C-alpha positions in Angstrom: -51.7 -2.2 63.6 -49.0 -2.8 60.8 -51.6 -5.1 59.2 -54.1 -2.1 59.4 -51.7 0.3 58.0 -51.0 -1.8 55.4 -54.0 -2.1 54.2 -55.0 1.8 54.4 -51.6 2.4 52.2 -52.8 -0.5 49.8 -55.9 2.0 49.0 -54.5 5.5 49.4 -51.3 5.0 47.2 -53.3 3.9 44.0 -55.7 6.8 44.6 -52.9 9.6 45.0 -51.3 8.2 41.7 -54.4 8.7 39.9 -55.0 12.3 41.2 -51.5 13.1 40.3 -52.1 11.7 36.6 -55.2 13.4 36.1 -54.0 16.7 37.3 -51.0 16.6 35.0 -53.2 16.0 31.9 -55.9 18.6 32.6 -55.8 19.7 28.8 -55.5 17.1 26.8 -55.8 19.1 23.5 -52.2 20.8 24.5 -49.1 19.9 25.0 -45.2 20.8 24.6 -44.1 17.6 23.7 -42.0 17.6 20.1 -44.5 17.0 17.1 -44.3 14.0 14.9 -41.1 12.9 13.4 -42.7 12.6 10.2 -40.5 13.9 7.1 -41.7 16.6 4.9 -40.1 17.0 1.7 -40.6 19.4 -0.9 -43.5 19.1 -3.1 -45.3 20.9 -6.0 -49.2 21.2 -6.4 -51.3 23.7 -8.4 -53.0 26.2 -7.2 -56.8 27.4 -8.4 -55.5 29.8 -11.3 -53.2 26.8 -12.5 -50.0 28.3 -11.3 -47.7 25.5 -10.0 -46.0 26.0 -6.5 -43.1 24.2 -4.4 -42.1 24.5 -0.9 -38.9 25.7 -2.1 -40.7 29.0 -3.7 -40.9 29.9 0.1 -37.4 28.8 1.6 -36.6 32.7 2.2 -39.8 33.0 4.3 -39.1 33.0 8.0 -41.8 30.2 8.4 -44.1 28.4 6.1 -47.9 27.8 7.2 -49.6 25.2 5.8 -53.5 24.8 6.6 -55.6 21.9 5.4 -59.2 23.3 4.2 -62.4 22.4 2.7 -64.8 24.2 0.9 -67.9 22.3 2.7 -66.8 21.2 5.8 -68.6 23.6 8.4 -66.1 23.6 10.8 -63.3 24.9 8.1 -65.8 27.2 6.8 -66.2 28.6 10.2 -62.7 29.6 10.5 -62.8 31.2 6.9 -62.9 34.4 8.3 -59.9 33.8 10.5 -58.0 32.4 8.2 -57.8 35.5 6.2 -57.2 37.6 9.0 -54.3 35.0 9.6 -52.7 35.9 6.3 -53.3 39.8 6.7 -51.3 39.7 10.0 -48.5 37.6 9.0 -48.4 37.6 5.0 -46.2 41.2 5.7 -44.0 39.8 8.3 -42.6 37.2 5.7 -44.6 34.5 6.6 -45.9 32.5 3.6 -49.1 31.1 3.9 -50.6 28.0 2.1 -54.2 26.5 2.0 -54.3 22.8 0.6 -57.6 21.4 -0.1 -57.0 17.3 -0.4 -60.7 16.4 -0.8 -61.2 14.1 -3.3 -64.9 15.6 -4.0 -64.0 19.1 -4.2 -62.8 20.1 -7.8 -60.3 22.8 -8.9 -63.3 24.9 -9.7 -65.2 24.5 -6.6 -62.2 25.5 -4.7 -61.7 28.4 -6.6 -65.2 29.8 -6.0 -65.1 29.0 -2.7 -61.8 30.8 -2.5 -63.1 33.9 -4.2 -66.0 34.3 -2.5 -64.3 34.2 1.2 -61.6 36.6 0.1 -58.7 34.6 0.5 -55.5 36.4 -0.4 -53.3 33.4 0.3 -52.3 30.5 -2.2 -54.9 28.1 -2.6 -53.7 24.5 -4.0 -55.2 21.4 -4.8 -54.0 18.3 -4.0 -55.9 15.8 -6.3 -54.6 12.4 -5.0 -53.9 13.5 -1.6 -50.5 12.3 -1.6 -49.6 15.7 0.2 -52.0 15.2 2.7 -50.8 11.6 3.2 -47.1 13.1 3.7 -48.3 15.5 6.5 -50.5 13.0 7.9 -53.3 15.4 7.9 -56.3 14.1 8.9 -59.0 16.8 9.3 -60.1 20.4 8.1 -59.1 22.7 9.1 -55.2 21.6 10.2 -52.5 23.5 10.8 -48.7 23.1 10.1 -45.8 25.5 10.5 -42.8 24.4 8.6 -39.1 25.6 9.2 -37.9 27.1 5.7 -35.4 24.9 3.8 -35.4 21.9 6.3 -39.1 21.4 6.3 -39.1 20.5 10.2 -42.6 20.6 11.6 -42.3 23.6 14.1 -46.1 23.1 15.2 -49.0 20.9 14.4 -52.6 21.0 15.0 -55.7 23.3 15.7 -56.1 27.0 15.1 -57.6 27.7 18.1 -59.6 26.2 21.0 -63.1 27.0 19.5 -65.0 26.5 16.4 -67.5 29.2 18.0 -65.1 32.6 17.3 -67.0 34.2 20.5 -65.8 31.6 22.7 -61.7 31.3 21.8 -59.4 31.4 25.1 -56.6 30.0 23.3 -55.0 31.2 19.9 -52.7 28.5 19.7 -51.4 28.7 15.9 -51.0 32.6 16.3 -49.0 32.0 19.8 -46.6 29.8 17.9 -46.3 32.2 14.5 -45.5 35.2 17.4 -42.7 32.9 18.9 -41.0 32.2 15.5 -41.3 36.0 14.7 -39.7 36.8 18.3 -37.2 34.4 17.8 -38.3 31.8 20.6 -39.0 28.4 20.9 -42.2 27.4 20.3 -43.7 26.6 23.7 -46.9 24.5 22.7 -45.8 22.5 19.3 -48.5 20.2 19.4 -52.5 20.4 19.6 -55.3 18.2 18.9 -57.2 19.7 15.6 -60.6 19.1 15.1 -63.0 19.5 12.2 -64.1 17.0 9.3 -62.3 14.2 8.2 -60.4 14.7 4.9 -62.0 12.7 1.9 -59.2 10.5 0.2 -59.1 8.9 -2.8 
């Protein structure tokens, strides 16, 4: 009898462990763990109107939102109106919004015309040698980061929301994080998986 019980347990226990693991990972794109410990330092880039900007310029903000974007990526372009809305919603609440283009094949003039065509009011910077993208370890467009002013600690890193198709959005991860910052709360979901087109590096 004990032998039979042992055999049954041999099969049941591993299955139970698998079930628990599956349940605990129901959403692989969201977690509450701390984001990467990468060190973000002050940098200076030129915007599409040839004006230089540094992170230091935004130290008086409540948070600095950095979004890596592209002119030709269909996923990034699907978020153009949402990025405009993000700026409209948070600029007056002292959230600095910076767009960065790090794609080697997208020129400054192309970035400028793309920004004007889509009504971007946020500062759009050109990362010619993708050194800033490398520092952030950014890999796709769009990819968002919320930084703590002065320390440049990453408070949130990942996607803007959970669907390229605006009509299918269920979770607005970036807005949720920004609202928590404004409320003086700790961000509950600090890292999600960004999706989009690969940044084309030099």
